[in-house]
C-alpha positions as a Markdown table, in Angstrom:
| # | Residue | x | y | z |
|---|---|---|---|---|
| 1 | Met | 94.7 | 107.0 | 146.1 |
| 2 | Leu | 97.1 | 107.4 | 143.2 |
| 3 | Asp | 97.8 | 111.0 | 142.0 |
| 4 | His | 96.3 | 111.3 | 138.5 |
| 5 | Arg | 98.9 | 113.8 | 137.3 |
| 6 | Gln | 101.8 | 111.7 | 138.5 |
| 7 | Leu | 100.2 | 108.6 | 136.9 |
| 8 | Gln | 99.7 | 110.5 | 133.6 |
| 9 | Ala | 103.3 | 111.7 | 133.6 |
| 10 | Phe | 104.6 | 108.2 | 134.1 |
| 11 | Ala | 102.4 | 106.6 | 131.4 |
| 12 | Thr | 103.3 | 109.3 | 128.9 |
| 13 | Val | 107.0 | 108.8 | 129.5 |
| 14 | Ile | 106.6 | 105.1 | 128.8 |
| 15 | Glu | 104.4 | 105.6 | 125.8 |
| 16 | Leu | 106.8 | 108.1 | 124.2 |
| 17 | Gln | 110.0 | 106.5 | 125.5 |
| 18 | Ser | 111.2 | 109.9 | 126.5 |
| 19 | Phe | 111.0 | 112.4 | 129.5 |
| 20 | Asp | 111.5 | 115.3 | 127.1 |
| 21 | Lys | 108.7 | 114.2 | 124.6 |
| 22 | Ala | 106.4 | 113.6 | 127.6 |
| 23 | Ala | 107.0 | 117.1 | 128.8 |
| 24 | Gln | 106.2 | 118.5 | 125.3 |
| 25 | Arg | 103.0 | 116.4 | 125.1 |
| 26 | Leu | 101.8 | 117.5 | 128.6 |
| 27 | Phe | 103.0 | 121.1 | 128.2 |
| 28 | Leu | 105.3 | 120.8 | 131.2 |
| 29 | Thr | 109.0 | 121.1 | 131.7 |
| 30 | Gln | 111.2 | 118.0 | 131.7 |
| 31 | Ser | 112.0 | 118.7 | 135.3 |
| 32 | Ala | 108.3 | 118.7 | 136.3 |
| 33 | Ile | 107.8 | 115.4 | 134.5 |
| 34 | Ser | 110.8 | 113.9 | 136.3 |
| 35 | Gln | 109.6 | 115.2 | 139.6 |
| 36 | Arg | 106.1 | 113.7 | 139.2 |
| 37 | Val | 107.5 | 110.3 | 138.2 |
| 38 | Lys | 109.9 | 110.4 | 141.2 |
| 39 | Gln | 107.1 | 111.3 | 143.5 |
| 40 | Leu | 105.0 | 108.5 | 142.2 |
| 41 | Glu | 107.9 | 106.0 | 142.7 |
| 42 | Glu | 108.4 | 107.3 | 146.2 |
| 43 | Ser | 104.7 | 107.0 | 147.1 |
| 44 | Leu | 104.6 | 103.4 | 145.9 |
| 45 | Gly | 108.0 | 102.6 | 147.2 |
| 46 | Gln | 108.9 | 101.0 | 143.9 |
| 47 | Leu | 111.2 | 101.9 | 141.0 |
| 48 | Leu | 108.8 | 102.2 | 138.0 |
| 49 | Ile | 111.1 | 103.0 | 135.1 |
| 50 | Ile | 114.5 | 101.6 | 134.1 |
| 51 | Arg | 116.5 | 104.6 | 132.9 |
| 52 | Ser | 118.1 | 102.9 | 129.9 |
| 53 | Gln | 117.9 | 103.3 | 126.2 |
| 54 | Pro | 115.2 | 102.6 | 125.4 |
| 55 | Leu | 113.3 | 103.4 | 128.6 |
| 56 | Arg | 111.7 | 100.3 | 130.1 |
| 57 | Pro | 109.0 | 99.9 | 132.8 |
| 58 | Thr | 109.9 | 97.6 | 135.7 |
| 59 | Ser | 107.6 | 94.8 | 136.7 |
| 60 | Ala | 105.8 | 97.2 | 139.0 |
| 61 | Gly | 105.7 | 99.8 | 136.1 |
| 62 | Gln | 104.1 | 97.2 | 133.8 |
| 63 | Gln | 101.4 | 96.6 | 136.4 |
| 64 | Leu | 100.9 | 100.4 | 136.7 |
| 65 | Met | 100.6 | 100.8 | 132.9 |
| 66 | Arg | 97.9 | 98.1 | 132.8 |
| 67 | His | 96.0 | 99.9 | 135.5 |
| 68 | Tyr | 96.4 | 103.3 | 133.7 |
| 69 | Arg | 95.1 | 102.0 | 130.4 |
| 70 | Gln | 92.2 | 100.3 | 132.0 |
| 71 | Leu | 91.4 | 103.5 | 134.0 |
| 72 | Val | 91.5 | 105.7 | 130.9 |
| 73 | Leu | 89.2 | 103.3 | 129.0 |
| 74 | Leu | 86.6 | 103.2 | 131.8 |
| 75 | Gln | 86.9 | 107.0 | 132.3 |
| 76 | Asn | 86.3 | 107.7 | 128.6 |
| 77 | Glu | 83.2 | 105.5 | 128.6 |
| 78 | Leu | 81.9 | 107.3 | 131.7 |
| 79 | Leu | 82.4 | 110.7 | 130.1 |
| 80 | Thr | 80.8 | 109.5 | 126.8 |
| 81 | Gly | 77.8 | 108.4 | 128.7 |
| 82 | Leu | 77.5 | 111.7 | 130.5 |
| 83 | Ser | 78.0 | 113.8 | 127.4 |
| 84 | Asp | 75.5 | 114.9 | 124.7 |
| 85 | Ala | 76.1 | 113.1 | 121.4 |
| 86 | Ala | 77.3 | 116.3 | 119.8 |
| 87 | Thr | 80.1 | 116.8 | 122.3 |
| 88 | Gln | 81.3 | 113.2 | 122.7 |
| 89 | Gly | 85.0 | 112.7 | 122.3 |
| 90 | Tyr | 87.0 | 109.8 | 121.1 |
| 91 | Thr | 87.9 | 106.6 | 122.9 |
| 92 | Lys | 91.4 | 105.3 | 122.1 |
| 93 | Leu | 91.7 | 101.6 | 121.6 |
| 94 | Ala | 95.3 | 100.2 | 121.8 |
| 95 | Ile | 95.3 | 96.8 | 120.2 |
| 96 | Gly | 98.1 | 94.3 | 119.5 |
| 97 | Leu | 97.9 | 92.2 | 116.4 |
| 98 | Asn | 100.0 | 90.5 | 113.7 |
| 99 | Ala | 100.8 | 92.2 | 110.4 |
| 100 | Asp | 99.0 | 89.5 | 108.4 |
| 101 | Ser | 95.7 | 90.1 | 110.3 |
| 102 | Leu | 96.0 | 93.8 | 109.7 |
| 103 | Ala | 96.7 | 93.3 | 106.0 |
| 104 | Thr | 93.8 | 90.9 | 105.5 |
| 105 | Trp | 90.7 | 91.0 | 107.7 |
| 106 | Phe | 91.1 | 93.2 | 110.8 |
| 107 | Leu | 90.1 | 96.6 | 109.4 |
| 108 | Ala | 87.0 | 95.1 | 107.7 |
| 109 | Ala | 86.1 | 93.5 | 111.1 |
| 110 | Met | 86.3 | 96.9 | 112.8 |
| 111 | Glu | 84.2 | 98.8 | 110.3 |
| 112 | Pro | 80.8 | 98.4 | 112.1 |
| 113 | Leu | 82.4 | 99.6 | 115.3 |
| 114 | Phe | 83.7 | 102.7 | 113.6 |
| 115 | Gln | 80.1 | 103.4 | 112.6 |
| 116 | Gln | 78.8 | 102.9 | 116.1 |
| 117 | Gln | 81.5 | 104.5 | 118.2 |
| 118 | Ser | 83.9 | 107.5 | 118.2 |
| 119 | Ile | 87.1 | 105.5 | 118.4 |
| 120 | Leu | 90.8 | 106.0 | 117.6 |
| 121 | Leu | 92.9 | 103.0 | 116.9 |
| 122 | Glu | 96.5 | 102.7 | 118.3 |
| 123 | Leu | 97.7 | 99.4 | 116.7 |
| 124 | Arg | 100.9 | 97.7 | 117.9 |
| 125 | Val | 102.1 | 95.2 | 115.3 |
| 126 | Asp | 104.1 | 92.1 | 116.3 |
| 127 | Asp | 104.3 | 88.4 | 115.5 |
| 128 | Gln | 101.2 | 86.5 | 116.4 |
| 129 | Asp | 103.3 | 84.4 | 118.9 |
| 130 | Gln | 104.4 | 87.6 | 120.6 |
| 131 | Thr | 101.5 | 90.0 | 120.8 |
| 132 | His | 100.1 | 88.7 | 124.2 |
| 133 | His | 103.3 | 90.1 | 125.8 |
| 134 | Leu | 102.0 | 93.6 | 124.8 |
| 135 | Leu | 98.8 | 92.8 | 126.8 |
| 136 | Arg | 100.7 | 91.5 | 129.8 |
| 137 | Gln | 102.9 | 94.6 | 129.9 |
| 138 | Gly | 99.9 | 96.9 | 129.8 |
| 139 | Glu | 100.7 | 98.4 | 126.4 |
| 140 | Val | 97.4 | 97.4 | 124.8 |
| 141 | Ile | 93.8 | 96.6 | 126.1 |
| 142 | Gly | 93.5 | 93.6 | 123.8 |
| 143 | Cys | 95.5 | 91.5 | 121.3 |
| 144 | Ile | 95.2 | 88.9 | 118.6 |
| 145 | Ser | 97.6 | 86.1 | 119.4 |
| 146 | Ala | 98.3 | 82.5 | 118.5 |
| 147 | Ser | 98.5 | 81.6 | 122.2 |
| 148 | Asp | 95.5 | 80.0 | 123.8 |
| 149 | Lys | 96.7 | 80.8 | 127.4 |
| 150 | Pro | 94.9 | 83.9 | 128.9 |
| 151 | Val | 97.0 | 86.3 | 130.9 |
| 152 | Gln | 96.2 | 86.6 | 134.6 |
| 153 | Gly | 93.1 | 88.7 | 134.9 |
| 154 | Gly | 92.2 | 88.4 | 131.3 |
| 155 | Asn | 89.9 | 86.5 | 128.9 |
| 156 | Cys | 90.8 | 84.4 | 125.9 |
| 157 | Val | 88.3 | 83.8 | 123.0 |
| 158 | Pro | 89.0 | 81.7 | 119.9 |
| 159 | Leu | 88.6 | 83.5 | 116.6 |
| 160 | Gly | 89.4 | 80.8 | 114.1 |
| 161 | Thr | 92.3 | 79.7 | 112.1 |
| 162 | Ser | 94.3 | 81.2 | 109.3 |
| 163 | Arg | 95.8 | 78.9 | 106.7 |
| 164 | Tyr | 99.4 | 79.7 | 105.6 |
| 165 | Leu | 100.7 | 78.4 | 102.3 |
| 166 | Ala | 104.3 | 78.0 | 101.2 |
| 167 | Leu | 104.5 | 80.1 | 98.1 |
| 168 | Ala | 106.9 | 81.0 | 95.3 |
| 169 | Ser | 106.8 | 82.3 | 91.7 |
| 170 | Gln | 107.0 | 79.7 | 88.9 |
| 171 | Glu | 110.3 | 81.2 | 87.8 |
| 172 | Tyr | 111.7 | 80.8 | 91.3 |
| 173 | Ile | 110.5 | 77.2 | 91.5 |
| 174 | Asn | 112.1 | 76.4 | 88.1 |
| 175 | Arg | 115.4 | 78.0 | 89.3 |
| 176 | Tyr | 115.7 | 76.5 | 92.8 |
| 177 | Phe | 113.6 | 73.3 | 92.7 |
| 178 | Ala | 114.1 | 72.0 | 89.2 |
| 179 | Thr | 115.4 | 68.7 | 90.7 |
| 180 | Gly | 112.7 | 68.6 | 93.4 |
| 181 | Ile | 112.0 | 70.1 | 96.9 |
| 182 | Asn | 114.5 | 68.4 | 99.2 |
| 183 | Lys | 117.1 | 69.1 | 101.8 |
| 184 | His | 119.8 | 70.3 | 99.3 |
| 185 | Ser | 117.5 | 72.5 | 97.3 |
| 186 | Leu | 115.8 | 74.1 | 100.4 |
| 187 | Glu | 119.1 | 74.9 | 102.0 |
| 188 | Gln | 120.1 | 76.8 | 98.8 |
| 189 | Ala | 116.8 | 78.6 | 98.2 |
| 190 | Pro | 116.3 | 82.1 | 99.9 |
| 191 | Val | 113.4 | 82.5 | 102.2 |
| 192 | Val | 111.6 | 85.7 | 103.2 |
| 193 | Glu | 110.7 | 86.2 | 106.9 |
| 194 | Phe | 108.9 | 89.1 | 108.5 |
| 195 | Asn | 111.4 | 89.7 | 111.3 |
| 196 | Glu | 113.6 | 87.8 | 113.7 |
| 197 | Lys | 110.6 | 86.6 | 115.6 |
| 198 | Asp | 108.9 | 85.1 | 112.6 |
| 199 | Glu | 108.9 | 81.3 | 113.0 |
| 200 | Leu | 106.4 | 80.2 | 110.4 |
| 201 | Gln | 109.0 | 79.2 | 107.8 |
| 202 | Asp | 111.0 | 77.3 | 110.4 |
| 203 | Arg | 107.7 | 75.6 | 111.6 |
| 204 | Phe | 106.8 | 74.6 | 108.0 |
| 205 | Leu | 110.2 | 73.1 | 107.4 |
| 206 | Ser | 110.3 | 71.2 | 110.8 |
| 207 | Thr | 106.9 | 69.8 | 109.9 |
| 208 | Tyr | 107.5 | 68.7 | 106.4 |
| 209 | Tyr | 111.3 | 68.7 | 105.9 |
| 210 | Pro | 112.9 | 68.2 | 109.3 |
| 211 | Asp | 116.3 | 67.4 | 107.9 |
| 212 | Val | 116.9 | 70.9 | 106.6 |
| 213 | Asp | 119.5 | 72.7 | 108.7 |
| 214 | Asp | 119.6 | 76.3 | 107.6 |
| 215 | Tyr | 118.9 | 78.5 | 104.6 |
| 216 | Pro | 119.5 | 82.1 | 103.3 |
| 217 | Arg | 116.9 | 84.6 | 104.6 |
| 218 | His | 115.5 | 87.9 | 103.6 |
| 219 | Arg | 113.8 | 90.0 | 106.3 |
| 220 | Ile | 110.9 | 92.2 | 105.1 |
| 221 | Pro | 108.9 | 93.7 | 108.0 |
| 222 | Ser | 105.8 | 94.4 | 105.8 |
| 223 | Ser | 103.1 | 92.0 | 104.7 |
| 224 | Glu | 102.8 | 93.7 | 101.3 |
| 225 | Gly | 106.5 | 93.9 | 100.7 |
| 226 | Phe | 106.9 | 90.3 | 101.9 |
| 227 | Thr | 104.4 | 89.1 | 99.3 |
| 228 | Glu | 105.8 | 91.3 | 96.6 |
| 229 | Leu | 109.3 | 89.8 | 97.1 |
| 230 | Ile | 107.8 | 86.4 | 96.5 |
| 231 | Cys | 106.0 | 87.5 | 93.4 |
| 232 | Arg | 109.2 | 89.0 | 92.0 |
| 233 | Gly | 110.9 | 85.6 | 92.2 |
| 234 | His | 113.4 | 86.4 | 94.9 |
| 235 | Ala | 112.2 | 84.1 | 97.8 |
| 236 | Trp | 109.7 | 81.6 | 99.0 |
| 237 | Gly | 107.7 | 82.2 | 102.2 |
| 238 | Met | 104.5 | 81.5 | 104.2 |
| 239 | Val | 101.6 | 83.7 | 103.3 |
| 240 | Pro | 97.9 | 83.6 | 104.5 |
| 241 | Glu | 95.7 | 82.1 | 101.9 |
| 242 | Met | 93.1 | 84.8 | 102.1 |
| 243 | Gln | 95.8 | 87.4 | 101.2 |
| 244 | Val | 96.8 | 85.8 | 97.9 |
| 245 | Ser | 93.7 | 84.1 | 96.5 |
| 246 | Glu | 93.8 | 86.3 | 93.4 |
| 247 | Leu | 97.5 | 85.9 | 92.9 |
| 248 | Leu | 97.1 | 82.1 | 93.0 |
| 249 | Lys | 94.1 | 82.2 | 90.7 |
| 250 | Asn | 96.1 | 84.3 | 88.2 |
| 251 | Gly | 99.1 | 82.0 | 88.4 |
| 252 | Glu | 101.5 | 84.7 | 89.6 |
| 253 | Ile | 102.6 | 82.5 | 92.5 |
| 254 | Gln | 102.4 | 78.8 | 93.2 |
| 255 | Gln | 102.3 | 76.5 | 96.2 |
| 256 | Leu | 105.5 | 74.5 | 96.7 |
| 257 | Asn | 103.3 | 71.6 | 97.5 |
| 258 | Ser | 99.5 | 71.8 | 97.5 |
| 259 | Cys | 99.3 | 69.2 | 100.3 |
| 260 | Gln | 101.6 | 71.1 | 102.6 |
| 261 | Tyr | 100.4 | 74.1 | 104.7 |
| 262 | Leu | 100.1 | 75.4 | 108.2 |
| 263 | Glu | 96.9 | 76.1 | 110.1 |
| 264 | Ile | 97.5 | 78.9 | 112.6 |
| 265 | Pro | 94.9 | 79.4 | 115.3 |
| 266 | Leu | 94.1 | 82.9 | 116.4 |
| 267 | Tyr | 92.7 | 84.1 | 119.7 |
| 268 | Trp | 91.4 | 87.4 | 121.1 |
| 269 | His | 92.8 | 88.3 | 124.5 |
| 270 | Ser | 91.5 | 91.2 | 126.6 |
| 271 | Trp | 91.4 | 92.3 | 130.2 |
| 272 | Asn | 88.4 | 91.2 | 132.2 |
| 273 | Leu | 86.8 | 94.7 | 132.5 |
| 274 | Ala | 83.2 | 95.8 | 132.9 |
| 275 | Ser | 83.8 | 98.0 | 129.8 |
| 276 | Asp | 81.0 | 98.5 | 127.2 |
| 277 | Ile | 83.4 | 99.3 | 124.4 |
| 278 | Gly | 85.6 | 96.4 | 125.3 |
| 279 | Gln | 82.7 | 94.0 | 125.2 |
| 280 | Lys | 81.4 | 95.4 | 121.9 |
| 281 | Leu | 84.9 | 95.0 | 120.4 |
| 282 | Thr | 85.1 | 91.4 | 121.5 |
| 283 | Arg | 81.7 | 90.6 | 120.1 |
| 284 | Gln | 82.4 | 92.3 | 116.8 |
| 285 | Leu | 85.7 | 90.5 | 116.2 |
| 286 | Val | 84.2 | 87.1 | 117.2 |
| 287 | Asn | 81.2 | 87.5 | 114.9 |
| 288 | Phe | 83.3 | 88.7 | 112.0 |
| 289 | Cys | 85.8 | 85.8 | 112.3 |
| 290 | Gln | 83.1 | 83.2 | 112.6 |
| 291 | Thr | 82.3 | 84.1 | 109.0 |
| 292 | His | 85.6 | 85.0 | 107.5 |
| 293 | Leu | 88.1 | 82.7 | 109.2 |
| 294 | Asp | 88.2 | 78.9 | 109.1 |
| 295 | Gln | 86.6 | 77.4 | 112.2 |
| 296 | Pro | 87.7 | 74.1 | 113.7 |
| 297 | Ala | 85.4 | 71.2 | 113.3 |
| 298 | Ile | 83.3 | 70.5 | 116.4 |
């Protein structure tokens, strides 16, 4: 049987990336935290934390983090079921998702769950091609991802597709594409990308303009700032259609080519747990997305 205090100390160190901050969170000394983590490692016969900057869990540590988050979720559900409604606490839901889903539909999808349950969200934002790594490492209980491959011990449910358009302001199009959209003009025209993991612009070019080698890049790690830079005429970039419908209608931005776009599938990944809140979360996301995201033809 794992010692709960040792497990909590380990998980808090990983969550806060610091032994000192973990000690402050748990009202202990740093020495006590270090001792509990060391005792846990000794009892398991495994190194759990790589003492680097930043701190990183080992492979065994990642498995232990998954176990801890699942244990906390199930424990919270048990306590909620045993408590009077007036004394029920909150259940924390750690979820991985891409910034575009957060900026467009995710919070609206969660609204009914907020009304039914006492929950606290802990959102981890990453590229849609990367979020399932957060689930595999035990940092979240579920994630929205572009991957259709479930992690071991997990479930994968299709949500729908999000259409991404290649957009720019009219002034930008006049300046950079006056002679047409081709290899030369695209290699001169600045692009905006979310971060170094954002491959949508590369994917668009490899699909429609495979001869383009490289191009100047802005990096704006904010969906709102990303779109504003496009509107201000400083870049072109890939934006979900549902985020910019009004801007397109008003003519503030234009598609580079109305026939060229990307359809990005989204999937909900979660651990295979007998968790009531987890099952409600899955149902709510699937039901919402069936109405608000494009669905593939059957």
